[in-house]
C-alpha positions in Angstrom: -22.7 -35.9 -8.7 -21.5 -36.1 -5.2 -20.3 -32.5 -5.2 -22.3 -30.2 -3.1 -23.1 -27.0 -5.4 -25.1 -24.2 -4.5 -28.4 -23.7 -6.6 -28.4 -21.3 -9.3 -29.7 -17.7 -8.6 -32.6 -16.5 -10.5 -30.3 -14.4 -12.7 -27.8 -17.0 -13.5 -27.8 -18.3 -17.0 -27.9 -21.9 -17.3 -27.5 -21.7 -21.1 -23.9 -20.1 -20.8 -21.2 -21.2 -22.9 -18.4 -21.3 -20.2 -17.8 -21.5 -16.4 -15.9 -19.9 -13.7 -15.1 -22.4 -11.1 -14.5 -20.5 -7.7 -12.6 -22.5 -5.6 -12.1 -21.2 -2.1 -12.5 -22.8 1.3 -15.1 -20.5 2.6 -17.0 -19.9 -0.7 -20.2 -21.4 1.0 -19.4 -19.7 4.3 -22.0 -16.9 5.7 -19.3 -14.4 6.0 -18.4 -14.6 2.1 -22.3 -14.6 1.3 -22.0 -10.8 -0.1 -19.0 -11.8 -2.1 -20.4 -15.1 -3.2 -23.6 -13.3 -4.5 -21.5 -10.4 -6.3 -19.4 -13.1 -7.7 -22.4 -14.9 -9.3 -23.6 -11.8 -10.8 -20.5 -10.8 -12.1 -20.4 -14.3 -13.7 -23.7 -14.2 -15.1 -23.1 -10.6 -16.5 -20.2 -12.0 -18.4 -22.3 -15.0 -19.5 -20.8 -17.6 -17.4 -22.0 -20.0 -15.0 -20.3 -20.0 -11.4 -19.5 -23.2 -9.6 -18.2 -22.6 -6.0 -16.2 -25.5 -4.8 -14.5 -25.6 -1.3 -11.3 -27.1 -2.1 -8.7 -28.7 -4.7 -10.2 -32.2 -4.0 -13.7 -31.0 -5.1 -12.3 -28.8 -8.1 -10.3 -32.2 -9.3 -13.6 -34.4 -8.9 -15.7 -31.7 -10.7 -12.6 -31.8 -13.6 -13.0 -35.7 -14.0 -16.9 -35.4 -14.0 -17.1 -32.3 -16.6 -13.9 -32.0 -18.6 -15.4 -32.6 -22.1 -18.3 -30.2 -21.3 -17.6 -26.3 -21.6 -14.5 -24.3 -21.4 -13.9 -22.9 -17.7 -11.7 -20.3 -16.1 -10.6 -21.0 -12.5 -10.6 -18.3 -9.4 -8.9 -19.7 -6.4 -6.9 -18.7 -3.4 -3.1 -18.7 -2.8 -3.8 -21.4 -0.4 -5.3 -23.9 -2.9 -3.5 -23.2 -6.1 -0.6 -25.2 -5.5 -2.8 -28.4 -4.7 -4.9 -27.7 -8.0 -1.9 -27.2 -10.0 -0.6 -30.9 -8.9 -3.9 -32.3 -9.7 -3.7 -30.7 -13.5 -0.7 -32.3 -14.0 -2.1 -35.7 -13.0 -5.3 -35.3 -14.9 -4.0 -34.1 -18.2 -4.2 -31.0 -20.6 -8.1 -31.7 -21.6 -9.1 -30.7 -18.2 -7.2 -27.7 -17.7 -8.6 -24.3 -17.0 -8.3 -21.6 -19.8 -6.7 -19.3 -17.2 -6.3 -19.4 -13.3 -6.8 -16.0 -11.2 -5.7 -16.3 -7.9 -7.0 -13.9 -5.2 -4.1 -13.0 -2.5 -5.7 -12.1 0.7 -3.0 -9.8 1.6 0.1 -7.8 0.6 2.6 -10.5 1.8 0.8 -13.3 0.2 0.2 -11.0 -2.9 4.2 -11.1 -3.3 4.5 -14.7 -2.8 1.8 -15.6 -5.3 3.1 -12.9 -7.8 6.7 -14.3 -7.6 5.8 -18.0 -7.9 3.4 -16.9 -11.1 6.1 -15.3 -12.8 8.4 -18.5 -12.2 5.8 -20.5 -13.9 6.8 -18.7 -17.6 4.1 -19.6 -20.0 1.6 -20.6 -17.9 -1.8 -18.4 -18.1 -1.7 -17.5 -14.0 -2.7 -13.9 -13.0 -2.7 -12.8 -9.5 -4.7 -10.0 -7.8 -4.8 -8.7 -4.3 -7.9 -9.3 -2.4 -11.5 -9.2 -3.5 -11.8 -6.5 -5.8 -14.5 -6.3 -8.3 -13.3 -4.0 -11.1 -10.2 -6.0 -11.9 -12.3 -9.0 -11.7 -15.0 -7.9 -13.9 -12.5 -6.9 -16.5 -10.5 -10.2 -16.4 -14.0 -12.1 -16.7 -14.9 -9.6 -19.8 -12.0 -10.6 -21.6 -12.7 -14.3 -21.5 -16.5 -13.6 -22.4 -15.2 -12.0 -25.6 -12.5 -15.0 -26.3 -15.5 -17.6 -25.7 -17.7 -15.9 -28.2 -15.0 -15.4 -30.6 -14.4 -19.0 -30.5 -18.1 -20.0 -30.7 -18.7 -17.7 -33.5 -15.7 -18.9 -35.5 -16.5 -22.6 -34.7 -13.1 -22.9 -32.9 -11.8 -24.1 -29.7 -9.6 -22.4 -27.0 -6.7 -23.9 -26.0 -6.2 -24.9 -22.3 -3.3 -23.9 -20.2 -0.5 -26.4 -21.5 
């Protein structure tokens, strides 16, 4: 694969049943190092493998290369989500994430993103303000339960469409 991915942290569970793709332009930047380390831990604790990618183009490449492997959810920024959704239309529903979490950087961005997500009616897009950890943990824990249930019942979760 030609996508640069950070090596797994020692606590990361490589045998996880699902992936959390974190698509953010600064996910590999030094100023986001603590956030990134915390996200790795939260994902690992939820039984997921975290995949940090810097933009929508890398996400679309990752989708094409991994769309038949494991279910995934997507955490992204307001600046990337529209480009990502345009790509989902082009790739087809088998590549879709189970849900998208948009992290808004400030109050105005949160309002715009929440209004936009509300107009998507029927899609599974959640908007959170900032990088607060408790809502993110709860959101991921809800998916861990769904993934485990689907695995235990030999069932598949349906992608977004």
